[in-house]
N, C-alpha and C positions, 0 to 999 in steps of 0.2 A: 186947498187940500182935500181931497176926498178921505174923509175919516174912516167911512166904511170900508174903503179898499184897505187901509193901512191896517185895520182891525183884523181883516180877512187874511192879509199878508202875514200879519204876526200870528195869526192861527196856523198859519200854513208853517211859518217858521218854526212854531213850538213842534208841531208833527214831524218836521223834519230832524229837527234838535233830538225829540225822543227818541227818533229811528236809529239817528246817529249814535247815541246813548247805549241804546240796546245792542247794535252791532258792534261798538268797540268793547262793551263789558262781557259779550259771549265771546269775542275774539281773544280779547285778553284770559278770560276762565280756560278757553281751550287750550291756549298755549302754555299755560301754567300746568294744567291738567295733562297736555301731553307730556310734557318734561317730568312731571311726578312719576308718570306711568312708565316711562323708559328708564328710570332710575330704579323702580321696584322691579322692573322687569330684569335688569342688569343683576341686582342684588339677589333676585330668585334664581337665575342662571348660576351665580358663582355659589349659591347654597345647595343646588342640584350637582354641581362638578363636585363639591366637598364629599356629599354622602357617597356620590359613585366612585370616588376615590377611595374610601373606607371599604367599599363592597370588594374592589378590587384588591387592596390590601389583603384583606381577610382572606379571600380566596386564594391568592398568591400564596400566602404563607401556607395554609393547607396542602395545596398542590405540590409546594416543594417538599413538605414533609413526607408525603406519600413517595416522591420520587428517590428522595435519600433514603427511607426505608425499604423500598424494592430493590435499591441498589446494594444495599448492604446486606439483605437476607439472599440475593442471587450470589453476591460474592461468599457469604458463608457455605450456602449450598455448594459451592464449587470446590470448597476447601475441607469442610468438617465431613467427619464420618456420619452416616445415617443417624446413629444413636446420640450424636452432640447436635442435631438439629433442632429436635423438640423443645430443650431448655430454651433455646436462641428465638424459636418461634414464640414461645409461651411468655416471652417478656415483653411482647407487644402490646402496649396498652390502649384502649379507645381514646382517651382522651387526648392522646397525640395524632390519632387518624380519625376524625371526626368521620362517623357514618361507616366505618368498617364492621362487617359481619362476621367473615371468617378469612383465616390466611392458611393457604395450604401449600405446601412445596411437593411437587410432583416429579418423579423420576421420568427420564425417557420414554419408558415402555408404558407410562400412564399409571405406575404404582404410587401411592401417597406416602411421602416418606415422614411427614410431619403435618400436624393440623393443630390449629389453635381458633377457637371461637371467641371473639372478642366483645361481642355484645351482650354475654350473659346468656343468651340462648343455649340450648341443649340438642342440638341436633344429632342424630345418631352418627357415630363413628364411619367412615369409610376406609376401605383398604385400597382402592382403585377409583380412579376417574373415569365418569363416564360421560364427557361432554355430548351436548346437543350438537348440530350441524353448524349453529352458529358458532359457539365457543370451540368447536374444533377447526373452523376456520382462522378464528384469531389466534389459537395456539399455533396453528401452521404459519400464520404472517410473522407472528413473534420469533419464531425459530429462524425462519428465513430472513428476516432482516437483521436479526441481533439487537432489535431495540424493544424498548416497553410499549405495549401495545394497549388500546383501551377497547373491550369486547362491546357487541352491542348492547343495548338498554334490553332488560327482560324482568321477572317477576323471581324472587329467590324460592327455591323449593322451601324453605323454611317458612316462608308467608303464604304459601298455596292453600293453606287451611283457613285464611282470614275471608271475609267478605270480600269482594271486589273493589269497592270504595274505600277499603283500608290497605289494600296491597301497594306497597311503595315500589317503584321501579329502582333496578339497580343494575351496575355494571360492572365488568371483572376487569382490571389491571394485572396484567400478564408480562411478566420479565423473564427472558430466556436464561439460563443456566449454562455457561460455557467455562469450562476448564481448557484442557487440551482438545477436547471436544465437546459436543453438545451432551448434556447431564440431564436436561429437564426444563422445568418451568417453577417461578413463585407465581401463584394466583390469589390476588385479593379479591374478595368480593365485598362491594361498597354500596350501600343505600344512597340514592342520589338525595333523597328530601333531607335525609339527616345529615349528609355532609354539608349541605347550604345551611341547614337551620343551625348545627352546632358552631359551624365555622362565623357566621355573622354575629349569633349572640355571644361566643366567647372573645370575640372581638368588641363588642359593645355597639354593633350598629345597629342604630335606630332610625325611625322617621322614614323608611322607605317600604315599599312593597316590591317584591322581585318575581320575575317570572324566569325560569332556568328550562332552556331549550338545547337540544341538540340536532346538528345539521347529520342528516342521513349522507350515505354516498351517493346519493341519486340528487341531493340539493334540496330535500324537502327538511324544513323546520319541525321537529315534533317536539311539544311541551313536555316537560319531564315533571316539574313541581313547582310550586308558588310558595311563598314565606312573606310574611310581614302583615302590615295593616293593608286597610281599603286604598287605593290610589286615589289621590285628590289632584283633579285638573289634568291636563293633556300634556304637560311636561313629561319628558322621557330621556333617558340616556341608556346606552348598552356597555357593558364590560363582555369583552371577547376573550375567549381562554382556549388555550392551545393544551389539550390534554391526551396526551402520549398518542399523539396523530390523529385525534378527533377533533371536530371542531364544536365547541359548546358557547353557548351565549346567554349572558344574564340580562335581561330587561328590568331598567331600574326606574321606579316612578314614586315621587314623594307620596308619603303617607300622612305625614303632617304638614302644616302650612311652612313653606319655604320663609316668608318673610311675615313678619308681625302684623296684626291688623291695622294698626296706624298707618304702616305702610300701603297696605294693600288698599285700605280705604282712602288714602290722600286724594288719588286723580278724581275718583267719582264724587267725593265730597265737595272737592274744590269745584268740579263744574256744575254741581247741583247750586253751590252757594253762590256762584256766579251768575248763575241764570236767574236764581231769585232776587239778587239783589240789582242785577241789570233791569230787568222786568220791573223792579218797583222804582228805580231811578227813572227810567223812561216814563211810567206813568205820571210820576211826580212832574218831571218836564212837560208833558204835554197839558196838565192839569192847571198848572200855575200860570201867572201872567209872565209878561216877557221880561221883568225885573226878576221876578221869582224864577223863571226859568233859568236866565243867566246865573243866578246864585245857587241853583240847583244843580245845574251843570258843573258849577266849579266845586260844590261839595261832592256830586258826584265824581268827577276827576279825582277828587281826593280820595273818596273812598276806592274807587279803582285801583289808585296807586297803593295805598293799603293792601288790597287784596293781593296785588301783585307783588307786593314786597313779602307779605305772608307766605305766598307760594314759593317765592325765591328762596324764603329761608328755610321752608319745608325741604325743596328740592335739595338746598345746601347741606341739609341734616341727612340726606338720602346718601348724597356722595361721601359725606364726612363716613357714614358707615360702611360705604363700601371700600372707602379707602382703609378704613381700619381693618376690614377683612383681609385686603391684599396684603397690609402690613402684617397682620397675623401670619397670613400664608408664610411672607418674606422670613419674618423673625423665627418661625417654627422651622423653616429650611435652614437657616443660618444654624440654629442651634443643632440640628441634627447633623450637619456635615462636620463638626469638629469632633464629636465622639466617633462617626463613621470612619473620618479620616483616620483617627488612632487607632479604630479596630483594624482597619486596613494596613496600617503601616506597622503595628505589632506583628499581624499575622506573615507579613510578608518578611519581617526579620526572624519570627521563629523558623520560618521554611528555610531562610538562608543559613542560619547560625545553629540551628538544634536538628535538622533534617537527619543527620548521620545518626543522634540517637534516639530518634522516633520511629516507631514500628511503621509498616504500609499502611494500616487503618488511621492512625493518627496522623500521618501525613495527608492522607484522604480526607480527614476531617479538616483540617487546616486550609487545605486547598479549596473545601467547599465555603468556609468560612468566607476566605478571601473572594471567592467569586461573587457570593451572594452581597456581600458587602459594596464591592464595586457596582453590582446591581443597583442596589438602593442608592448609591452615590448617584448614579447616573440619573435615576428617576427624580431625585431632590434636586438636581440641577436642572432638567427640563421643568419641573415645577415652579422653580424660581425664575427661570427664563420666560415660563409663560405669566406669571403673575406681575412680574417686572416691566415686560414690554408696554403694557398698558401707559404707564405713568413715565415711561422714559422719555427724556426730550430728543426730538428729531434733529438729527444734525446734518441738514439738507444741504446738499453741494453737487457739483457736476462732476458724475461718475464715470470713468472708463470702464464700460461694462465687461468688454473683452478681457483688460487686465484682471478685473476682480474676478471673473469666472474662472480664468484659467488658474487664479492663486487658490481659489475654492477648491476645485477641481483636483489639483495638486495635493492640497493638503489632505482632502477626503480619502484620497487614493492611498495615501501613506499609511492610512489606520487600517486598511483592509488586509487580513493574513490570506495568503494564497495568492492565486492568478489575479492580476488585475483585470478590471474590464474594459474593452475597447471606448474610449471616449472622443467625440468631435466636439469640438467648441468652434462655433461659427464667427464671422465677424460682427459683432454685438454694437449696437448705435449706443452713445453717451446718453446718461439719464440723470435725473435729477432726485437723488434719494439719500438715503442715510445708507452709507456705503457697507457698514457692519450688520446693519439689521438685514439688508438685500440678500448680503453675502452669506447670512445664516439661512434665508429662505433656498437660495441656490444650494447650500451644503445640505439642507434636509431633503430636498429633491433628488440630489444626486446620490446622496445616502440610500433613499429608498429605491433608486433605479438600480443601484448595485446590488441590494440586499433580496429584494422580492423577483428572485428569478426561479425557474424551475430546477430541480434538483439535476444535475448534470450539463446544465447550459450555460454558456459565459454571457454575462452580461453585456449589451451594447448599448450605449449611452449618447445622445446628441443633445448639445444646447445651442440654440438658435432664437432669433428674434424676428418680428415683422411688424407693421405698422398697424395698430390697432383701430385708432380714429386721431383725428389731427391734434397733434399734441401729445399722443400717447404711444406706447410700444407695447407689445404683447412679447412675453419671453416664454419661451417653450422647452421644458426638458423631456424628453422622448426616450421612451425604452422597448424593450422587446421582452419585458418580463411576466407576469401572471396575470395582469389585466385588473381592471376593476369593475365589478358587475353595475348593470345600469341602477340599480335601485340603490346602490352604494355611495354613488358619485357625488352625492351632497352631503351624505350622514359622515363621510370619513373625514369631514373638517371639524367636526365636533369633537370637545375635548373626549378622551380616553375610548374613543369609539375606533374599533379596527373590523374591518371587512373579514366575514369568515373566512375567504379565501387566504386572509393573510395570518390566520390563526395561530398555524405551525412555525412563523419567524418571530424572530424577538422583536419588541418594541413595545412602548409604553401607550401609544395612541394620543401622545400631545405633540408629536412633530407638526403634522399637518394643520393642527389647531393654532400652533403658535405661528404658522405660516400665514394663516388666514388674518391673526390680528396683526401681524406686521403690515400685511397688504393694506388692510383697511386703516391705519394710521397714515399710510400713504397715500390714500383715497383712491386706490385701486381695486381691482378685481382678481378672483383667484377661481381656478377649477381644473377638472381633468375630462379628457375627451380618449374615446379609444383610439390607437394607433393602427391605422391600415396595416394589415399583415401581423397584428399582433403587438400586445403591450398598450402602455398607456402614454398620452401627453400630458404632462401637468404645466399648467400656464398660469401666469400672472400678468397684470399691468401694471405700467407705473409710467410717471411722467417724463416726456423729452427734455433734454437740457438744451436750453437755447443758447449755450456758452461751450466752448470746448472745455474738457476737463485738463486739470493738470498731468503731465505725462509721468507714469507711475513705472516700478519696476518691470523691465521687459521679461516676460515668462515664456522660454520656447516650448515648443511641442515635446520637446526630449524630456522635459520635466514631468511629462504625463505617462511615460513609459514605465 
């Protein structure tokens, strides 16, 4: 036996073993670090969604107060004599309407009938309104449309003496006053920065950096103001606001860490530790003899296993934290639903039983309470659906997609007041899916197609499918609605994001995010493309079924009429 050759072979075996040890160690560390990073990323996304929801809730509350106040003032101006308007206007308090500068009631000829400065300043009283061309255009639009209108941004005359850096952009909310004939307007001047700042502070919103922008009629976004701390990182979300026919948007970025330092550092620390440990073990394997190399390899395997176990434990902790966050959202939603249902129920009961004993204003107030309570219930329901679908067990089965789609369309159309849209459902293939969840996706898409249409236009919707890839089908819901701008086609699937073109339509911004989460659970893809000739095609992919589904209840086309 050639001893020198054996020694040389042993050395080469030692080098090879060291290389294998280093490779396995780095691979193990990378796998653990990737898992930790993904868990931290999901926790950060959930935290930003929660902060964005608090911003939306605060601003929705403020804007609803403005809408109610303008409606009440317009009703009062239509019925009260001029002498009775001033006490009514003087009762408006700034803490109820954040950012309000002045409230003015104007007659049809431009004479000021009542005025009240809310912010404590003392501008000289006016006897007549002398609008600039932009305000005059907004007054004419409010009169012609019969609806509240938001005027363009401008600097208030009361702020004209301030240095340019201290001047705040403001806007006017204008409500027409109609009795039997047109009688004038209610004009409320609002400082936009104060509206944003006071709304978020009053609601206790913290940890965000916000930017308020307004979309001009020509589609150009103009920054109005900023509020909050300095933004951290690149994460961002948007809140789209429909303000009296104008499109406003709030960009929300975190101003404080979304996750704790331990969660943020878990992935890089794990990778650094794996690199150091793997390098040390590889050096030890290479330096020792064959027996020690084998011993070191065994020890190294044990150390690597311990490292992997620690990484898995840390990842499990992150998963538990994420589960706790979802559980908190679910518990909060459940606890909100009971009192909201009680408010809605008692409001409906009062309207039914006590309506004859109430005056018109009291009935109107009750109707508003009921309307806004049902809005809140719908939002809570969507939040619960969004948080629960991540953990819901998939009940995969062969699904007759045609029967499912016909049933979903019929159910959604029954909820529509007024003329029904025209809907065509093609011959759809069987798929392997959770029927309830895929039905929710189809329902959300049909709802959007029926809702997002231009005023005066009838919705036209088609549901069809085509082969996407071997073993996969692509389902498409096509409409002739307002369409989705190219730069919004990915963003609209994020929670609470709504395209500026959709700002004038009701919605929470959670429907498409829920669809994306459901399709991701099925391993598919989701997206939107323009529809040739106008509108959009929303699509998603789902696996084909290798077996025929059980026959379901037959639904005739007549059910969709």
